[in-house]
C-alpha positions as CSV (number, residue, x, y, z in Angstrom):
1,P,-8.5,-51.2,-104.7
2,D,-8.7,-54.5,-106.8
3,L,-11.2,-55.4,-109.4
4,S,-13.0,-58.6,-109.7
5,G,-16.1,-60.1,-111.1
6,Y,-17.9,-62.0,-113.9
7,E,-18.9,-61.1,-117.4
8,K,-21.0,-63.3,-119.8
9,F,-19.4,-64.0,-123.4
10,G,-20.9,-66.1,-125.6
11,L,-21.3,-69.8,-124.2
12,G,-19.9,-69.0,-120.9
13,N,-19.0,-66.6,-118.2
14,V,-15.5,-65.1,-117.7
15,K,-14.1,-64.4,-114.2
16,Y,-11.8,-61.8,-113.8
17,N,-9.5,-60.1,-111.3
18,I,-7.2,-57.2,-111.7
19,S,-5.1,-56.6,-108.7
20,R,-1.9,-54.5,-107.5
21,I,-2.9,-51.6,-109.6
22,H,-0.2,-48.8,-109.5
23,V,-0.1,-45.6,-111.1
24,T,3.5,-45.4,-112.2
25,A,3.6,-42.2,-114.3
26,V,1.6,-39.1,-114.7
27,E,2.6,-36.1,-117.0
28,F,0.6,-32.7,-117.1
29,P,2.6,-30.9,-119.9
30,S,0.0,-28.3,-120.1
31,A,-1.8,-27.1,-117.0
32,S,-3.4,-23.6,-116.1
33,I,-5.6,-22.1,-113.5
34,S,-7.6,-19.0,-114.0
35,L,-9.9,-16.8,-111.9
36,I,-13.4,-16.5,-113.0
37,P,-14.7,-13.2,-111.6
38,G,-17.8,-13.8,-109.4
39,T,-17.7,-17.6,-109.9
40,G,-14.4,-19.2,-108.8
41,I,-11.3,-20.9,-110.4
42,K,-11.1,-22.8,-113.6
43,L,-8.6,-25.7,-113.8
44,V,-7.8,-26.7,-117.5
45,I,-5.1,-29.8,-118.2
46,G,-4.4,-30.5,-121.9
47,N,-2.5,-33.5,-123.4
48,A,-1.9,-35.4,-120.0
49,S,-1.1,-38.9,-119.7
50,L,-0.5,-41.8,-117.2
51,T,0.8,-45.4,-117.1
52,I,-0.8,-47.9,-115.0
53,D,0.7,-51.3,-113.9
54,M,-1.3,-54.3,-112.4
55,N,-1.8,-58.0,-112.4
56,W,-4.5,-59.9,-114.2
57,N,-6.1,-63.3,-114.0
58,I,-9.1,-64.6,-116.2
59,R,-10.8,-67.8,-116.0
60,T,-13.3,-69.3,-118.2
61,W,-14.5,-73.3,-118.6
62,M,-12.2,-73.5,-121.6
63,F,-9.0,-72.0,-120.4
64,K,-7.3,-69.8,-117.5
65,G,-4.7,-67.1,-117.9
66,S,-2.8,-64.7,-115.7
67,G,-0.1,-62.2,-115.8
68,R,1.1,-58.5,-115.8
69,S,-0.3,-55.7,-117.8
70,T,0.7,-51.9,-118.4
71,V,-2.0,-49.5,-119.5
72,Y,-0.6,-46.2,-121.1
73,I,-3.5,-43.6,-121.5
74,S,-2.6,-40.3,-123.5
75,K,-4.0,-37.4,-124.9
76,V,-6.0,-36.8,-121.8
77,S,-7.7,-33.3,-121.2
78,V,-9.5,-32.2,-117.9
79,T,-11.7,-28.9,-117.6
80,A,-13.0,-28.3,-114.1
81,V,-14.7,-25.2,-112.6
82,F,-14.7,-24.8,-108.9
83,S,-17.1,-22.5,-107.1
84,T,-15.6,-20.4,-104.1
85,P,-18.4,-19.1,-102.0
86,L,-18.0,-17.8,-98.5
87,D,-19.6,-20.0,-95.9
88,N,-21.6,-18.6,-93.0
89,T,-18.5,-17.8,-91.0
90,G,-17.0,-15.8,-93.7
91,H,-14.2,-18.3,-94.7
92,T,-13.8,-19.7,-98.2
93,S,-15.3,-23.0,-99.2
94,I,-14.5,-24.7,-102.3
95,S,-17.1,-26.8,-104.4
96,L,-16.7,-28.5,-107.8
97,T,-19.3,-26.9,-110.2
98,S,-18.6,-28.9,-113.4
99,C,-15.8,-31.2,-114.6
100,Q,-15.3,-32.5,-118.4
101,T,-12.6,-35.3,-119.0
102,T,-11.7,-36.9,-122.4
103,S,-9.2,-39.4,-123.5
104,G,-7.6,-39.9,-126.8
105,D,-5.6,-42.9,-127.0
106,I,-5.4,-46.3,-124.8
107,D,-2.6,-48.7,-125.2
108,I,-2.7,-52.0,-123.5
109,K,0.0,-54.3,-123.1
110,L,-0.6,-57.8,-121.9
111,N,2.2,-60.3,-120.7
112,G,1.1,-63.7,-119.5
113,K,0.9,-67.4,-119.3
114,N,-2.2,-69.9,-119.8
């Protein structure tokens, strides 16, 4: 979905709109799944990265600008634990028990005009 809103900065408001958000690349160079006896499944993803392209537009009382942007997020790590209990009918269900995520670097490239 598009993101838009207002933020207060110094002497005035900044109106922004971020649209046409597309994830253009995702890499999982290190991923593993393991069973945890009596609990469920553990998923570990290390050193992942993703690239996102989007349009941006900002407007203040003093200037306006718009353009295209690329965001590269790297060194992303995710550890998630899922429980896998049996439901009332004897079928296995799955539920997220815990999730921890960290990211290392974010590189933002803005292209645009005033």
